[in-house]
mmCIF file as gemmi writes it, N, C-alpha and C atoms, coordinates in Angstrom:
data_model
loop_
_atom_site.group_PDB
_atom_site.id
_atom_site.type_symbol
_atom_site.label_atom_id
_atom_site.label_alt_id
_atom_site.label_comp_id
_atom_site.label_asym_id
_atom_site.label_entity_id
_atom_site.label_seq_id
_atom_site.pdbx_PDB_ins_code
_atom_site.Cartn_x
_atom_site.Cartn_y
_atom_site.Cartn_z
_atom_site.occupancy
_atom_site.B_iso_or_equiv
_atom_site.pdbx_formal_charge
_atom_site.auth_seq_id
_atom_site.auth_asym_id
_atom_site.pdbx_PDB_model_num
ATOM 1 N N . MET Axp A 1 ? 66.739 -9.053 -28.057 1 0 ? 1 A 1
ATOM 2 C CA . MET Axp A 1 ? 66.584 -7.57 -28.573 1 0 ? 1 A 1
ATOM 3 C C . MET Axp A 1 ? 65.926 -6.843 -27.439 1 0 ? 1 A 1
ATOM 4 N N . THR Axp A 2 ? 66.507 -5.754 -27.136 1 0 ? 2 A 1
ATOM 5 C CA . THR Axp A 2 ? 65.929 -4.88 -26.047 1 0 ? 2 A 1
ATOM 6 C C . THR Axp A 2 ? 64.729 -4.131 -26.722 1 0 ? 2 A 1
ATOM 7 N N . ILE Axp A 3 ? 63.919 -3.575 -25.72 1 0 ? 3 A 1
ATOM 8 C CA . ILE Axp A 3 ? 62.754 -2.799 -26.161 1 0 ? 3 A 1
ATOM 9 C C . ILE Axp A 3 ? 63.192 -1.539 -26.955 1 0 ? 3 A 1
ATOM 10 N N . ALA Axp A 4 ? 64.278 -0.955 -26.489 1 0 ? 4 A 1
ATOM 11 C CA . ALA Axp A 4 ? 64.76 0.259 -27.181 1 0 ? 4 A 1
ATOM 12 C C . ALA Axp A 4 ? 65.198 0.007 -28.6 1 0 ? 4 A 1
ATOM 13 N N . SER Axp A 5 ? 65.888 -1.102 -28.805 1 0 ? 5 A 1
ATOM 14 C CA . SER Axp A 5 ? 66.322 -1.395 -30.174 1 0 ? 5 A 1
ATOM 15 C C . SER Axp A 5 ? 65.104 -1.825 -31.034 1 0 ? 5 A 1
ATOM 16 N N . HIS Axp A 6 ? 64.181 -2.501 -30.315 1 0 ? 6 A 1
ATOM 17 C CA . HIS Axp A 6 ? 62.975 -2.906 -31.113 1 0 ? 6 A 1
ATOM 18 C C . HIS Axp A 6 ? 62.201 -1.687 -31.523 1 0 ? 6 A 1
ATOM 19 N N . LEU Axp A 7 ? 62.209 -0.691 -30.604 1 0 ? 7 A 1
ATOM 20 C CA . LEU Axp A 7 ? 61.457 0.572 -31.033 1 0 ? 7 A 1
ATOM 21 C C . LEU Axp A 7 ? 62.203 1.316 -32.117 1 0 ? 7 A 1
ATOM 22 N N . VAL Axp A 8 ? 63.525 1.256 -32.202 1 0 ? 8 A 1
ATOM 23 C CA . VAL Axp A 8 ? 64.261 1.894 -33.244 1 0 ? 8 A 1
ATOM 24 C C . VAL Axp A 8 ? 63.849 1.196 -34.584 1 0 ? 8 A 1
ATOM 25 N N . GLU Axp A 9 ? 63.858 -0.081 -34.603 1 0 ? 9 A 1
ATOM 26 C CA . GLU Axp A 9 ? 63.478 -0.808 -35.813 1 0 ? 9 A 1
ATOM 27 C C . GLU Axp A 9 ? 62.109 -0.443 -36.275 1 0 ? 9 A 1
ATOM 28 N N . LEU Axp A 10 ? 61.147 -0.401 -35.282 1 0 ? 10 A 1
ATOM 29 C CA . LEU Axp A 10 ? 59.753 -0.137 -35.645 1 0 ? 10 A 1
ATOM 30 C C . LEU Axp A 10 ? 59.583 1.233 -36.21 1 0 ? 10 A 1
ATOM 31 N N . ARG Axp A 11 ? 60.379 2.178 -35.654 1 0 ? 11 A 1
ATOM 32 C CA . ARG Axp A 11 ? 60.302 3.571 -36.124 1 0 ? 11 A 1
ATOM 33 C C . ARG Axp A 11 ? 60.839 3.63 -37.569 1 0 ? 11 A 1
ATOM 34 N N . LYS Axp A 12 ? 61.966 2.857 -37.792 1 0 ? 12 A 1
ATOM 35 C CA . LYS Axp A 12 ? 62.453 2.819 -39.161 1 0 ? 12 A 1
ATOM 36 C C . LYS Axp A 12 ? 61.543 2.304 -40.168 1 0 ? 12 A 1
ATOM 37 N N . LYS Axp A 13 ? 60.812 1.193 -39.814 1 0 ? 13 A 1
ATOM 38 C CA . LYS Axp A 13 ? 59.811 0.629 -40.699 1 0 ? 13 A 1
ATOM 39 C C . LYS Axp A 13 ? 58.62 1.629 -40.893 1 0 ? 13 A 1
ATOM 40 N N . HIS Axp A 14 ? 58.309 2.342 -39.887 1 0 ? 14 A 1
ATOM 41 C CA . HIS Axp A 14 ? 57.213 3.315 -39.889 1 0 ? 14 A 1
ATOM 42 C C . HIS Axp A 14 ? 57.583 4.411 -40.944 1 0 ? 14 A 1
ATOM 43 N N . GLU Axp A 15 ? 58.796 4.888 -40.845 1 0 ? 15 A 1
ATOM 44 C CA . GLU Axp A 15 ? 59.312 6.001 -41.693 1 0 ? 15 A 1
ATOM 45 C C . GLU Axp A 15 ? 59.359 5.501 -43.186 1 0 ? 15 A 1
ATOM 46 N N . THR Axp A 16 ? 59.702 4.221 -43.355 1 0 ? 16 A 1
ATOM 47 C CA . THR Axp A 16 ? 59.808 3.694 -44.692 1 0 ? 16 A 1
ATOM 48 C C . THR Axp A 16 ? 58.403 3.554 -45.266 1 0 ? 16 A 1
ATOM 49 N N . LEU Axp A 17 ? 57.396 3.104 -44.438 1 0 ? 17 A 1
ATOM 50 C CA . LEU Axp A 17 ? 56.047 3.077 -44.958 1 0 ? 17 A 1
ATOM 51 C C . LEU Axp A 17 ? 55.496 4.513 -45.215 1 0 ? 17 A 1
ATOM 52 N N . SER Axp A 18 ? 55.823 5.387 -44.45 1 0 ? 18 A 1
ATOM 53 C CA . SER Axp A 18 ? 55.402 6.85 -44.704 1 0 ? 18 A 1
ATOM 54 C C . SER Axp A 18 ? 55.913 7.322 -46.101 1 0 ? 18 A 1
ATOM 55 N N . GLU Axp A 19 ? 57.092 7.046 -46.459 1 0 ? 19 A 1
ATOM 56 C CA . GLU Axp A 19 ? 57.654 7.413 -47.686 1 0 ? 19 A 1
ATOM 57 C C . GLU Axp A 19 ? 56.906 6.604 -48.828 1 0 ? 19 A 1
ATOM 58 N N . MET Axp A 20 ? 56.647 5.317 -48.606 1 0 ? 20 A 1
ATOM 59 C CA . MET Axp A 20 ? 55.912 4.559 -49.524 1 0 ? 20 A 1
ATOM 60 C C . MET Axp A 20 ? 54.619 5.101 -49.847 1 0 ? 20 A 1
ATOM 61 N N . VAL Axp A 21 ? 53.862 5.523 -48.827 1 0 ? 21 A 1
ATOM 62 C CA . VAL Axp A 21 ? 52.54 6.077 -48.918 1 0 ? 21 A 1
ATOM 63 C C . VAL Axp A 21 ? 52.641 7.372 -49.648 1 0 ? 21 A 1
ATOM 64 N N . GLU Axp A 22 ? 53.58 8.202 -49.394 1 0 ? 22 A 1
ATOM 65 C CA . GLU Axp A 22 ? 53.689 9.488 -50.098 1 0 ? 22 A 1
ATOM 66 C C . GLU Axp A 22 ? 54 9.303 -51.494 1 0 ? 22 A 1
ATOM 67 N N . GLN Axp A 23 ? 54.901 8.449 -51.867 1 0 ? 23 A 1
ATOM 68 C CA . GLN Axp A 23 ? 55.238 8.064 -53.211 1 0 ? 23 A 1
ATOM 69 C C . GLN Axp A 23 ? 53.964 7.415 -53.976 1 0 ? 23 A 1
ATOM 70 N N . ALA Axp A 24 ? 53.271 6.584 -53.28 1 0 ? 24 A 1
ATOM 71 C CA . ALA Axp A 24 ? 52.115 5.972 -54.024 1 0 ? 24 A 1
ATOM 72 C C . ALA Axp A 24 ? 51.027 7.082 -54.211 1 0 ? 24 A 1
ATOM 73 N N . GLN Axp A 25 ? 50.947 8.046 -53.357 1 0 ? 25 A 1
ATOM 74 C CA . GLN Axp A 25 ? 49.842 8.984 -53.512 1 0 ? 25 A 1
ATOM 75 C C . GLN Axp A 25 ? 50.22 9.918 -54.65 1 0 ? 25 A 1
ATOM 76 N N . ARG Axp A 26 ? 51.513 10.162 -54.877 1 0 ? 26 A 1
ATOM 77 C CA . ARG Axp A 26 ? 51.932 11.045 -55.932 1 0 ? 26 A 1
ATOM 78 C C . ARG Axp A 26 ? 51.824 10.346 -57.389 1 0 ? 26 A 1
ATOM 79 N N . SER Axp A 27 ? 51.832 8.976 -57.328 1 0 ? 27 A 1
ATOM 80 C CA . SER Axp A 27 ? 51.728 8.296 -58.544 1 0 ? 27 A 1
ATOM 81 C C . SER Axp A 27 ? 50.31 8.118 -58.983 1 0 ? 27 A 1
ATOM 82 N N . PRO Axp A 28 ? 49.868 8.665 -60.175 1 0 ? 28 A 1
ATOM 83 C CA . PRO Axp A 28 ? 48.582 8.625 -60.518 1 0 ? 28 A 1
ATOM 84 C C . PRO Axp A 28 ? 47.954 7.224 -60.842 1 0 ? 28 A 1
ATOM 85 N N . GLY Axp A 29 ? 48.708 6.216 -61.084 1 0 ? 29 A 1
ATOM 86 C CA . GLY Axp A 29 ? 48.339 4.927 -61.411 1 0 ? 29 A 1
ATOM 87 C C . GLY Axp A 29 ? 48.15 4.004 -60.167 1 0 ? 29 A 1
ATOM 88 N N . THR Axp A 30 ? 48.534 4.471 -59.061 1 0 ? 30 A 1
ATOM 89 C CA . THR Axp A 30 ? 48.616 3.588 -57.876 1 0 ? 30 A 1
ATOM 90 C C . THR Axp A 30 ? 47.127 3.202 -57.414 1 0 ? 30 A 1
ATOM 91 N N . ASP Axp A 31 ? 46.913 2.005 -57.143 1 0 ? 31 A 1
ATOM 92 C CA . ASP Axp A 31 ? 45.71 1.475 -56.695 1 0 ? 31 A 1
ATOM 93 C C . ASP Axp A 31 ? 45.416 2.026 -55.213 1 0 ? 31 A 1
ATOM 94 N N . ALA Axp A 32 ? 44.133 2.465 -55.089 1 0 ? 32 A 1
ATOM 95 C CA . ALA Axp A 32 ? 43.707 2.984 -53.738 1 0 ? 32 A 1
ATOM 96 C C . ALA Axp A 32 ? 43.759 1.915 -52.655 1 0 ? 32 A 1
ATOM 97 N N . LEU Axp A 33 ? 43.554 0.716 -53.034 1 0 ? 33 A 1
ATOM 98 C CA . LEU Axp A 33 ? 43.607 -0.371 -52.036 1 0 ? 33 A 1
ATOM 99 C C . LEU Axp A 33 ? 45.015 -0.524 -51.533 1 0 ? 33 A 1
ATOM 100 N N . LYS Axp A 34 ? 45.982 -0.469 -52.472 1 0 ? 34 A 1
ATOM 101 C CA . LYS Axp A 34 ? 47.366 -0.597 -52.053 1 0 ? 34 A 1
ATOM 102 C C . LYS Axp A 34 ? 47.739 0.529 -51.035 1 0 ? 34 A 1
ATOM 103 N N . ILE Axp A 35 ? 47.255 1.762 -51.326 1 0 ? 35 A 1
ATOM 104 C CA . ILE Axp A 35 ? 47.584 2.899 -50.431 1 0 ? 35 A 1
ATOM 105 C C . ILE Axp A 35 ? 46.925 2.626 -49.09 1 0 ? 35 A 1
ATOM 106 N N . ALA Axp A 36 ? 45.698 2.096 -49.123 1 0 ? 36 A 1
ATOM 107 C CA . ALA Axp A 36 ? 44.872 1.906 -47.846 1 0 ? 36 A 1
ATOM 108 C C . ALA Axp A 36 ? 45.636 0.816 -47.013 1 0 ? 36 A 1
ATOM 109 N N . ASP Axp A 37 ? 46.206 -0.174 -47.756 1 0 ? 37 A 1
ATOM 110 C CA . ASP Axp A 37 ? 46.879 -1.317 -46.984 1 0 ? 37 A 1
ATOM 111 C C . ASP Axp A 37 ? 48.175 -0.719 -46.415 1 0 ? 37 A 1
ATOM 112 N N . LEU Axp A 38 ? 48.946 0.144 -47.158 1 0 ? 38 A 1
ATOM 113 C CA . LEU Axp A 38 ? 50.091 0.702 -46.538 1 0 ? 38 A 1
ATOM 114 C C . LEU Axp A 38 ? 49.801 1.541 -45.407 1 0 ? 38 A 1
ATOM 115 N N . LYS Axp A 39 ? 48.751 2.255 -45.445 1 0 ? 39 A 1
ATOM 116 C CA . LYS Axp A 39 ? 48.324 3.128 -44.247 1 0 ? 39 A 1
ATOM 117 C C . LYS Axp A 39 ? 47.905 2.255 -43.066 1 0 ? 39 A 1
ATOM 118 N N . LYS Axp A 40 ? 47.298 1.129 -43.238 1 0 ? 40 A 1
ATOM 119 C CA . LYS Axp A 40 ? 46.915 0.156 -42.16 1 0 ? 40 A 1
ATOM 120 C C . LYS Axp A 40 ? 48.166 -0.247 -41.532 1 0 ? 40 A 1
ATOM 121 N N . GLN Axp A 41 ? 49.089 -0.746 -42.335 1 0 ? 41 A 1
ATOM 122 C CA . GLN Axp A 41 ? 50.438 -1.228 -41.859 1 0 ? 41 A 1
ATOM 123 C C . GLN Axp A 41 ? 51.079 -0.167 -41.002 1 0 ? 41 A 1
ATOM 124 N N . LYS Axp A 42 ? 51.088 1.013 -41.472 1 0 ? 42 A 1
ATOM 125 C CA . LYS Axp A 42 ? 51.68 2.119 -40.814 1 0 ? 42 A 1
ATOM 126 C C . LYS Axp A 42 ? 51.053 2.363 -39.436 1 0 ? 42 A 1
ATOM 127 N N . LEU Axp A 43 ? 49.69 2.38 -39.458 1 0 ? 43 A 1
ATOM 128 C CA . LEU Axp A 43 ? 48.901 2.605 -38.215 1 0 ? 43 A 1
ATOM 129 C C . LEU Axp A 43 ? 49.284 1.496 -37.19 1 0 ? 43 A 1
ATOM 130 N N . ARG Axp A 44 ? 49.339 0.229 -37.683 1 0 ? 44 A 1
ATOM 131 C CA . ARG Axp A 44 ? 49.647 -0.868 -36.675 1 0 ? 44 A 1
ATOM 132 C C . ARG Axp A 44 ? 50.982 -0.69 -36.09 1 0 ? 44 A 1
ATOM 133 N N . LEU Axp A 45 ? 52.001 -0.255 -36.96 1 0 ? 45 A 1
ATOM 134 C CA . LEU Axp A 45 ? 53.214 -0.012 -36.347 1 0 ? 45 A 1
ATOM 135 C C . LEU Axp A 45 ? 53.251 1.183 -35.335 1 0 ? 45 A 1
ATOM 136 N N . LYS Axp A 46 ? 52.521 2.273 -35.622 1 0 ? 46 A 1
ATOM 137 C CA . LYS Axp A 46 ? 52.4 3.32 -34.768 1 0 ? 46 A 1
ATOM 138 C C . LYS Axp A 46 ? 51.76 2.93 -33.406 1 0 ? 46 A 1
ATOM 139 N N . GLU Axp A 47 ? 50.743 2.019 -33.484 1 0 ? 47 A 1
ATOM 140 C CA . GLU Axp A 47 ? 50.107 1.549 -32.254 1 0 ? 47 A 1
ATOM 141 C C . GLU Axp A 47 ? 51.052 0.743 -31.48 1 0 ? 47 A 1
ATOM 142 N N . GLU Axp A 48 ? 51.862 -0.097 -32.114 1 0 ? 48 A 1
ATOM 143 C CA . GLU Axp A 48 ? 52.848 -1.008 -31.449 1 0 ? 48 A 1
ATOM 144 C C . GLU Axp A 48 ? 53.932 0.031 -30.819 1 0 ? 48 A 1
ATOM 145 N N . ILE Axp A 49 ? 54.337 0.87 -31.533 1 0 ? 49 A 1
ATOM 146 C CA . ILE Axp A 49 ? 55.395 1.85 -30.944 1 0 ? 49 A 1
ATOM 147 C C . ILE Axp A 49 ? 54.862 2.512 -29.717 1 0 ? 49 A 1
ATOM 148 N N . GLU Axp A 50 ? 53.603 3.029 -29.784 1 0 ? 50 A 1
ATOM 149 C CA . GLU Axp A 50 ? 53.064 3.729 -28.607 1 0 ? 50 A 1
ATOM 150 C C . GLU Axp A 50 ? 52.875 2.778 -27.49 1 0 ? 50 A 1
ATOM 151 N N . ARG Axp A 51 ? 52.526 1.532 -27.704 1 0 ? 51 A 1
ATOM 152 C CA . ARG Axp A 51 ? 52.235 0.503 -26.702 1 0 ? 51 A 1
ATOM 153 C C . ARG Axp A 51 ? 53.573 0.16 -25.956 1 0 ? 51 A 1
ATOM 154 N N . LEU Axp A 52 ? 54.669 -0.011 -26.766 1 0 ? 52 A 1
ATOM 155 C CA . LEU Axp A 52 ? 55.946 -0.304 -26.154 1 0 ? 52 A 1
ATOM 156 C C . LEU Axp A 52 ? 56.632 0.874 -25.529 1 0 ? 52 A 1
ATOM 157 N N . SER Axp A 53 ? 56.262 2.02 -25.943 1 0 ? 53 A 1
ATOM 158 C CA . SER Axp A 53 ? 56.797 3.279 -25.341 1 0 ? 53 A 1
ATOM 159 C C . SER Axp A 53 ? 56.335 3.562 -23.796 1 0 ? 53 A 1
ATOM 160 N N . HIS Axp A 54 ? 55.084 3.096 -23.556 1 0 ? 54 A 1
ATOM 161 C CA . HIS Axp A 54 ? 54.59 3.353 -22.218 1 0 ? 54 A 1
ATOM 162 C C . HIS Axp A 54 ? 54.73 2.161 -21.26 1 0 ? 54 A 1
């Protein structure tokens, strides 16, 4: 797998997590810990994307 294709996959996963966070925040019954976990995963992906981009 090339770095470019890996970045594409990471960006897709990041976008999916963004959508999951937004959906969870709109749902009144969603656990705050679940939202925090999704945000941490999203941040790790963002950091990995930035690291590979440079």
